[in-house]
C-alpha positions as CSV (number, residue, x, y, z in Angstrom):
1,M,-41.4,-7.6,-20.9
2,K,-40.4,-4.2,-22.9
3,K,-39.2,-2.8,-19.8
4,R,-36.9,-5.7,-19.1
5,N,-35.5,-6.0,-22.8
6,L,-34.9,-2.0,-22.3
7,L,-32.9,-2.5,-19.3
8,L,-30.9,-5.5,-20.9
9,G,-30.2,-3.3,-24.0
10,L,-29.0,-0.7,-21.6
11,L,-26.6,-3.2,-19.8
12,F,-25.2,-4.2,-23.3
13,T,-24.4,-0.4,-24.0
14,V,-22.9,-0.1,-20.7
15,A,-20.5,-3.1,-21.7
16,F,-19.4,-1.8,-24.6
17,F,-18.8,1.7,-23.3
18,S,-16.8,0.2,-20.0
19,N,-14.6,-2.1,-21.9
20,I,-15.9,-4.8,-19.5
21,S,-14.0,-8.1,-20.2
22,M,-13.0,-11.1,-17.9
23,A,-9.5,-10.9,-19.8
24,D,-8.8,-7.8,-18.2
25,S,-8.5,-8.9,-14.7
26,M,-9.0,-12.1,-12.7
27,I,-11.9,-10.6,-11.2
28,E,-15.3,-10.5,-12.8
29,K,-16.2,-7.0,-13.8
30,T,-19.8,-5.3,-14.1
31,A,-21.4,-2.2,-14.6
32,P,-22.0,-0.3,-11.2
33,T,-25.7,0.2,-12.0
34,N,-26.0,-3.4,-11.9
35,V,-25.4,-3.3,-8.3
36,G,-26.7,-0.3,-7.2
37,V,-24.0,1.8,-7.5
38,E,-24.6,5.3,-9.2
39,P,-21.7,6.6,-11.6
40,K,-22.0,10.0,-10.5
41,Q,-21.6,8.9,-7.0
42,I,-18.2,7.2,-8.1
43,M,-16.8,10.3,-9.9
44,L,-17.6,12.5,-7.1
45,M,-15.4,10.1,-5.1
46,Y,-12.6,10.2,-7.6
47,D,-13.0,14.0,-7.6
48,S,-12.6,14.5,-4.1
49,L,-9.8,12.2,-3.9
50,M,-8.0,13.8,-6.9
51,N,-8.2,17.1,-5.9
52,S,-6.8,16.8,-2.4
53,E,-3.9,19.0,-2.3
54,L,-2.7,16.7,0.4
55,T,-2.5,13.3,-1.4
56,E,-1.2,11.3,-4.5
57,I,-4.0,8.9,-5.5
58,H,-2.1,5.6,-7.2
59,H,-5.1,2.8,-6.9
60,V,-8.6,3.0,-6.3
61,V,-10.9,-0.4,-6.6
62,V,-14.7,-0.5,-6.0
63,M,-15.8,-4.0,-5.5
64,V,-19.7,-5.1,-5.1
65,D,-20.9,-8.5,-5.0
66,G,-17.6,-9.9,-5.7
67,K,-17.2,-8.0,-8.9
68,I,-15.4,-4.9,-10.0
69,V,-17.8,-1.8,-10.6
70,S,-15.1,0.8,-11.2
71,E,-11.2,1.2,-10.7
72,L,-9.0,4.5,-11.1
73,H,-5.2,4.1,-11.5
74,P,-4.2,7.6,-12.5
75,Q,-1.1,8.0,-14.9
76,P,1.9,7.1,-14.3
77,F,0.0,4.3,-12.2
78,R,-1.0,1.2,-13.7
79,A,-3.6,-1.4,-12.6
80,E,-1.0,-4.0,-12.8
81,H,1.5,-2.1,-10.6
82,K,2.2,-3.6,-7.1
83,H,2.2,-1.2,-4.0
84,T,3.7,-1.8,-0.6
85,L,1.0,-1.6,2.1
86,Y,2.5,-0.7,5.4
87,S,0.6,-1.6,8.3
88,V,-2.2,-3.3,6.2
89,S,0.2,-6.1,6.4
90,K,-0.7,-6.6,9.9
91,T,-4.2,-8.2,9.0
92,F,-2.5,-10.8,6.4
93,T,-0.7,-11.5,9.5
94,A,-3.4,-12.2,11.8
95,V,-5.1,-14.4,9.1
96,A,-1.9,-16.6,9.3
97,V,-2.1,-16.7,12.9
98,G,-5.8,-17.9,12.6
99,L,-4.9,-20.6,10.5
100,L,-2.6,-22.3,12.9
101,V,-5.6,-21.5,15.4
102,D,-7.8,-23.4,13.1
103,D,-5.6,-26.5,13.0
104,G,-5.1,-26.4,16.9
105,L,-1.3,-25.8,16.6
106,L,-2.0,-22.5,18.7
107,S,-4.2,-21.0,21.1
108,V,-4.7,-17.1,21.5
109,D,-4.4,-18.0,25.3
110,D,-1.0,-19.4,24.5
111,A,1.9,-17.7,26.5
112,L,5.0,-16.3,25.2
113,G,6.8,-18.3,27.1
114,K,6.0,-21.4,25.6
115,F,7.7,-20.2,22.2
116,Y,10.9,-18.5,23.2
117,P,12.0,-20.7,26.6
118,E,15.5,-19.7,25.4
119,Y,14.8,-16.3,26.4
120,M,13.1,-16.7,29.5
121,S,16.1,-16.1,31.8
122,D,15.7,-15.0,35.4
123,E,17.3,-11.6,34.8
124,I,14.0,-10.7,32.5
125,D,10.7,-9.1,33.8
126,P,8.7,-12.0,35.1
127,R,5.7,-10.8,33.5
128,L,7.1,-11.4,29.9
129,R,6.5,-15.2,30.3
130,D,2.9,-14.7,30.8
131,I,2.1,-12.7,27.6
132,K,-0.6,-14.2,25.7
133,V,-0.9,-14.5,22.0
134,K,-4.4,-12.2,22.2
135,D,-2.2,-9.7,24.0
136,I,0.2,-9.3,21.1
137,L,-2.7,-9.6,18.6
138,T,-4.2,-6.4,20.4
139,M,-1.3,-4.4,21.0
140,R,-1.5,-5.3,24.8
141,S,1.5,-7.1,25.6
142,G,3.0,-4.4,27.7
143,F,5.8,-3.6,25.8
144,K,6.6,0.0,25.2
145,T,6.4,0.9,21.4
146,Q,10.1,0.4,20.1
147,G,9.9,1.1,16.3
148,G,13.2,2.4,16.1
149,M,15.0,-1.2,17.1
150,R,14.2,-2.4,13.7
151,N,16.9,0.5,12.2
152,S,19.7,-0.6,14.7
153,Q,19.4,-4.1,15.6
154,E,20.2,-7.6,13.6
155,H,18.3,-10.2,15.8
156,W,14.9,-8.4,16.3
157,V,13.2,-11.1,18.6
158,K,16.3,-11.7,21.0
159,Y,16.2,-7.9,21.5
160,Y,12.6,-7.2,21.5
161,L,12.3,-10.0,24.3
162,S,15.2,-8.2,26.5
163,R,13.4,-5.4,27.4
164,P,11.5,-4.7,30.2
165,L,7.6,-4.0,30.4
166,F,6.0,-0.8,30.8
167,A,2.6,-2.6,31.8
168,D,1.1,-5.5,33.1
169,P,0.3,-7.7,29.8
170,G,-3.5,-7.2,28.6
171,T,-4.0,-3.9,30.3
172,R,-2.4,-1.1,28.2
173,Y,-2.8,-0.6,24.4
174,S,0.4,0.8,22.8
175,Y,0.5,0.4,18.8
176,D,4.1,-1.3,17.5
177,S,4.5,-2.9,14.4
178,I,7.0,-5.0,16.1
179,E,4.5,-6.6,18.1
180,T,3.2,-7.9,14.6
181,Y,6.9,-8.8,13.6
182,L,6.6,-11.4,16.7
183,L,3.2,-12.7,15.6
184,S,5.0,-13.9,12.2
185,A,8.3,-15.2,14.2
186,I,5.9,-17.3,16.2
187,V,4.2,-18.5,13.3
188,Q,7.4,-19.5,11.6
189,K,8.8,-21.2,14.6
190,I,5.9,-23.4,15.0
191,T,5.3,-24.3,11.3
192,G,8.9,-23.8,9.7
193,K,7.1,-21.8,7.3
194,T,7.0,-17.9,6.9
195,V,3.9,-16.0,7.2
196,L,3.9,-15.7,3.2
197,E,4.8,-19.2,2.5
198,L,1.8,-20.4,4.7
199,L,-0.8,-17.9,3.0
200,N,0.4,-18.9,-0.5
201,E,-0.1,-22.5,0.3
202,R,-3.5,-22.2,2.4
203,V,-5.0,-19.0,1.1
204,F,-3.2,-17.1,-2.1
205,G,-2.6,-20.1,-3.7
206,P,-6.4,-21.3,-3.7
207,M,-7.5,-17.8,-5.0
208,G,-5.3,-17.5,-7.7
209,I,-3.3,-14.7,-6.1
210,T,0.3,-15.4,-7.2
211,D,1.6,-11.8,-7.3
212,V,2.5,-11.4,-3.3
213,E,5.9,-10.8,-2.0
214,W,7.0,-9.5,1.7
215,E,9.8,-7.8,3.3
216,R,11.9,-10.0,5.8
217,C,14.4,-9.1,8.4
218,P,17.9,-9.9,9.1
219,D,17.3,-13.5,10.4
220,G,14.8,-14.3,7.3
221,I,11.5,-13.8,9.1
222,V,8.8,-12.0,7.4
223,V,8.4,-8.6,9.2
224,G,4.4,-9.2,9.5
225,G,3.9,-5.7,10.7
226,W,4.4,-4.0,7.3
227,G,6.2,-4.7,4.0
228,I,3.5,-6.7,2.2
229,Y,3.6,-5.9,-1.7
230,L,0.9,-6.8,-4.1
231,S,-1.5,-5.5,-6.6
232,S,-4.9,-3.3,-6.1
233,H,-6.7,-6.4,-7.7
234,S,-5.0,-8.8,-5.1
235,Q,-5.7,-6.5,-2.2
236,A,-9.4,-6.7,-3.5
237,L,-9.6,-10.5,-3.7
238,F,-8.1,-10.3,0.1
239,G,-10.8,-8.0,1.0
240,Q,-13.7,-10.3,-0.7
241,L,-12.5,-13.2,1.0
242,L,-12.8,-11.5,4.7
243,L,-16.2,-10.1,3.4
244,Q,-17.1,-14.0,2.7
245,Q,-16.1,-15.0,6.3
246,G,-13.0,-16.7,4.8
247,E,-15.1,-18.7,2.3
248,W,-13.7,-18.9,-1.4
249,K,-15.9,-20.6,-4.1
250,G,-16.9,-23.5,-1.9
251,K,-14.0,-23.8,0.1
252,Q,-13.5,-22.5,3.6
253,L,-10.1,-21.0,3.6
254,I,-10.2,-19.6,7.0
255,S,-13.0,-20.3,9.3
256,K,-15.7,-18.0,10.0
257,E,-15.1,-18.1,13.5
258,W,-11.9,-16.7,13.1
259,V,-13.0,-13.8,10.7
260,K,-15.6,-13.1,13.6
261,E,-12.9,-13.3,16.1
262,M,-10.4,-10.7,14.0
263,M,-13.7,-8.4,13.5
264,T,-14.7,-8.5,17.1
265,V,-13.9,-5.2,19.3
266,R,-11.0,-5.7,21.5
267,V,-9.8,-2.4,22.5
268,V,-12.5,0.4,22.5
269,R,-10.7,3.8,21.0
270,D,-13.2,6.2,20.2
271,A,-14.0,6.0,16.2
272,N,-10.8,3.6,15.7
273,D,-11.5,0.5,17.9
274,Y,-9.3,-2.1,17.0
275,G,-9.9,-6.1,16.8
276,Y,-7.5,-8.6,16.2
277,Q,-4.8,-6.7,13.7
278,I,-7.8,-4.5,12.0
279,W,-9.8,-1.7,12.6
280,L,-13.5,-0.7,13.0
281,C,-14.3,1.8,10.5
282,E,-16.5,5.1,11.2
283,Y,-19.2,3.8,9.4
284,P,-21.5,1.3,10.5
285,G,-20.4,-2.5,10.5
286,A,-17.3,-1.5,8.3
287,W,-14.0,-2.8,9.0
288,R,-10.6,-1.8,7.4
289,A,-6.9,-2.9,7.0
290,D,-5.1,0.4,7.3
291,G,-1.6,1.3,6.4
292,A,0.7,4.5,6.8
293,F,0.0,7.2,4.4
294,G,-3.4,5.9,3.5
295,Q,-3.5,2.5,2.3
296,Y,-6.6,0.5,2.9
297,I,-8.8,-2.3,2.4
298,I,-12.4,-1.4,3.5
299,I,-14.9,-4.2,4.1
300,V,-18.7,-3.1,4.2
301,P,-20.5,-6.2,5.0
302,Q,-23.8,-4.2,4.8
303,K,-23.5,-3.3,1.2
304,N,-21.5,-6.4,0.2
305,M,-18.8,-3.8,-0.9
306,V,-14.8,-4.0,-0.8
307,V,-13.0,-0.5,-1.2
308,V,-9.2,-0.5,-1.8
309,L,-7.4,2.7,-1.8
310,N,-3.8,3.1,-2.5
311,Q,-1.9,6.6,-1.9
312,C,0.4,8.7,-0.1
313,S,-1.4,10.9,1.9
314,R,-0.2,13.8,4.3
315,S,-3.5,14.5,5.5
316,K,-4.5,14.8,9.2
317,G,-8.2,13.2,9.9
318,W,-7.6,11.0,7.0
319,P,-10.7,12.6,5.0
320,E,-10.3,10.3,2.2
321,R,-11.9,7.7,4.2
322,S,-15.1,10.0,4.9
323,N,-15.2,11.1,1.2
324,I,-15.6,7.4,0.5
325,W,-18.4,6.8,2.8
326,H,-20.1,9.8,1.8
327,T,-20.2,9.2,-1.7
328,V,-20.1,5.8,-2.7
329,V,-20.4,3.5,0.4
330,K,-23.5,5.5,1.9
331,N,-25.6,5.9,-1.4
332,A,-25.2,2.6,-2.5
333,L,-28.3,0.2,-3.0
334,N,-28.6,-3.5,-2.9
335,C,-30.4,-3.7,-6.1
336,A,-30.0,-2.8,-9.9
337,I,-30.6,0.5,-10.7
338,E,-31.4,2.7,-13.8
339,A,-28.5,2.4,-16.4
340,K,-27.8,5.8,-18.0
341,P,-25.4,5.1,-20.9
342,A,-24.1,8.7,-20.8
343,E,-23.2,8.7,-17.0
344,L,-21.4,5.3,-17.8
345,K,-19.6,6.4,-20.8
346,A,-18.7,9.4,-18.4
347,L,-17.2,7.5,-15.6
348,S,-15.3,5.0,-18.2
349,D,-13.7,8.3,-19.7
350,Y,-12.9,9.4,-16.6
351,E,-11.1,6.3,-15.6
352,N,-9.0,5.9,-18.8
353,S,-7.9,9.8,-18.9
354,A,-7.2,10.2,-15.2
355,K,-3.7,11.5,-14.5
356,L,-1.8,13.0,-11.7
357,P,-0.6,16.6,-12.2
358,L,2.3,17.4,-14.5
359,L,4.6,20.3,-14.0
360,E,4.4,23.3,-15.7
361,G,6.6,25.1,-17.4
362,D,9.1,25.6,-20.7
363,S,10.1,22.4,-22.5
364,T,13.9,23.5,-22.8
365,N,16.5,26.3,-21.6
366,V,19.7,27.5,-22.9
367,L,21.1,25.7,-19.9
368,A,20.1,22.5,-21.5
369,K,22.9,22.6,-24.5
370,R,25.4,23.6,-21.7
371,Y,24.9,20.9,-19.3
372,D,24.2,18.0,-21.6
373,G,26.2,14.7,-21.1
374,K,27.6,16.7,-18.0
375,T,27.9,14.6,-14.4
376,F,27.8,15.6,-11.1
377,T,29.2,13.9,-8.2
378,L,26.9,14.1,-5.3
379,N,27.6,14.6,-1.5
380,K,26.3,12.1,0.9
381,N,22.4,12.2,0.7
382,K,19.3,10.4,1.6
383,L,18.5,9.2,-1.6
384,G,21.9,7.2,-1.8
385,W,22.7,8.9,-5.1
386,K,26.3,8.7,-5.9
387,S,26.2,11.1,-8.9
388,V,23.7,12.2,-11.7
389,K,24.2,12.8,-15.4
390,F,22.1,15.0,-17.6
391,G,21.3,14.1,-21.1
392,F,19.0,16.6,-23.0
393,A,19.7,15.6,-26.7
394,D,17.3,14.4,-29.1
395,G,14.2,15.9,-27.8
396,K,14.7,13.8,-24.6
397,T,15.8,14.6,-21.0
398,I,17.3,11.8,-19.0
399,L,18.5,11.5,-15.6
400,T,21.2,9.0,-15.4
401,V,21.8,8.0,-11.9
402,V,24.4,6.0,-10.2
403,D,23.4,4.8,-6.4
404,A,25.4,3.7,-3.6
405,E,25.5,0.3,-4.7
406,G,26.7,1.1,-8.2
407,A,23.1,0.6,-10.1
408,K,23.2,2.7,-13.1
409,S,19.2,3.9,-14.0
410,D,18.4,6.1,-16.9
411,I,15.3,7.8,-15.8
412,E,13.6,9.5,-18.7
413,L,11.5,12.4,-18.0
414,G,8.5,13.6,-20.3
415,Y,7.4,16.9,-21.2
416,K,3.7,17.3,-20.4
417,K,3.1,13.4,-20.2
418,W,4.6,10.6,-18.3
419,I,7.2,8.3,-19.2
420,T,8.0,5.1,-17.4
421,S,11.4,3.7,-16.9
422,E,12.8,1.0,-15.1
423,L,15.2,1.0,-12.5
424,A,18.3,-0.7,-11.9
425,G,18.4,0.0,-8.2
426,Y,15.6,0.2,-5.3
427,P,13.1,3.4,-5.0
428,H,13.5,5.9,-2.3
429,Y,11.7,4.4,0.9
430,S,10.5,6.0,4.2
431,I,11.4,3.2,6.4
432,S,15.1,2.5,7.1
433,A,15.0,-0.8,8.6
434,K,17.5,-3.0,8.2
435,G,17.1,-5.9,5.6
436,R,14.4,-3.5,3.8
437,F,13.6,-4.7,0.3
438,S,15.0,-8.1,1.4
439,G,12.4,-10.6,-0.2
440,I,11.0,-7.9,-2.7
441,T,12.3,-8.9,-6.0
442,G,11.4,-5.9,-8.4
443,P,12.3,-4.3,-11.0
444,F,11.3,-1.0,-10.0
445,C,10.1,1.5,-12.3
446,T,9.7,5.4,-12.2
447,G,6.8,7.6,-13.9
448,S,8.5,10.9,-14.5
449,C,8.0,14.4,-15.9
450,Y,10.0,17.9,-16.2
451,A,10.0,21.3,-16.9
452,W,12.0,24.3,-16.9
453,N,11.5,27.4,-14.5
454,V,13.4,30.2,-14.1
455,G,16.5,28.6,-15.4
456,N,15.9,25.7,-13.0
457,L,15.0,21.8,-14.6
458,E,12.4,20.6,-12.4
459,A,11.6,16.9,-12.2
460,K,8.5,15.0,-10.5
461,I,9.5,11.2,-10.1
462,H,7.0,8.6,-9.0
463,Y,8.1,5.2,-8.0
464,V,5.0,3.6,-9.4
465,N,5.3,-0.2,-8.2
466,W,6.3,1.3,-4.8
467,V,4.7,4.3,-2.9
468,T,6.8,7.4,-2.7
469,S,7.8,10.3,-5.1
470,L,10.4,13.1,-5.7
471,K,9.8,16.6,-6.3
472,L,13.4,18.0,-7.4
473,V,14.6,21.2,-8.5
474,F,18.2,21.3,-10.2
475,D,19.8,24.4,-9.6
476,F,22.7,24.6,-11.8
477,D,25.8,27.4,-11.0
478,G,28.8,27.0,-13.0
479,K,30.3,23.7,-12.1
480,Q,28.3,23.5,-8.8
481,L,24.9,21.7,-8.6
482,T,22.4,22.3,-5.9
483,I,19.3,19.8,-5.9
484,Y,16.2,20.9,-3.8
485,G,14.1,17.7,-3.0
486,L,10.8,17.0,-1.4
487,E,9.2,13.7,-0.8
488,N,5.5,12.9,-0.8
489,F,5.2,11.3,2.7
490,P,5.5,13.8,5.5
491,S,9.2,15.2,5.9
492,K,11.4,17.9,5.9
493,P,12.7,19.7,2.2
494,F,16.1,18.6,1.7
495,E,19.0,19.9,-0.3
496,I,22.0,17.7,-2.1
497,K,25.3,19.3,-3.5
498,G,27.1,18.2,-6.0
499,Q,30.6,18.9,-8.3
500,M,31.0,18.8,-12.0
501,K,33.3,15.9,-12.8
């Protein structure tokens, strides 16, 4: 009895140090030791992620037994910030397909010709009529990858179905986000509802998830293969739903049979076997929704665990997944372990103090007075900025940016601290698809800092409720300005020229 009382006392101490509160989130929280996770293993994971030179960590959530045991949102990111998830979206689309299968409105053996007879002319490849839904779910439709079409075409379904096949349906794997878009289009054609409307009604609504948005194509169809936009907590809840085989608080939102169908290997690809729009992980029995630049919802049934990671990674081989496995997942136990208040406080302090690297340099420069209030018009550039104005008065550094649409944003830059500003326009984006941001309401925000180095103003701008960031160097030369830029996703450095008004 004394041992039990001591343990209870330690757990209450843990709750104090960890600031555990049901009001903090729609998900219940608990100390990691209550569910067999050592705080030092979580901190090892955080260290390995945060110290990688090839990534910027935005959000990490570790959930066991349906409860958050730890979460990290390094400044300038915050828990409430939503994030675009790229191909993680595909797993959500597969769930929407499963709802129609559960309802008897769709079969994975249905052929494409059933849904789009208007495009099945005598001139098309005759094999196109026989493409089955299961071929599309597994990226084996026979279409050759055609990601670039979304940047140039207005009517995606019509264009996509006009092309010849490069292989018989069901025989060759070729990963293509437009295939998932086609699944979204089929769902909308059958139900008259977008994938998002269907999921809001049948899945998100019953779960209490209200923050989901999704990009749409020029024809108003949810893009399906990318573009879903939601918070890390909502991602964790979705992962928990799949972990629980579609059951939520006593209600079967998705059939167990469909979740099992999704998480059955359909395409063998070494360590990256594929199911229905979801990937088998390297570690035993675990599956992941997986998006560009390292967006993950990892589901580990053996540990009753869900791990969410949002970042922008340029790494090859995805070492972040290995770090998660070798620290937290592999070493987790399925029972309570000894709670050490000092370790739990150290973890809490880590969570509360984490921040992405700030720029090093001077707080001011003689050029600040010379260029205070000056505006430069910019040549055509990949950021879509028409002009930039510099403000250095009253101890503040502010970039006033006017974009190609005429939206004017004041971006405040902190010195040795992150400052958040609200944008009037859209963030920089790695995707150039027509209609991008359609369906995403904003407002978008930046978290920014600055420093002066060798007569140049340097700025780091994170689009904190998106994914991208910019490292900019402003080189002043009389009435000329050169901006040297670098994005956090893999791309070449760029230059922008400007002329003082």
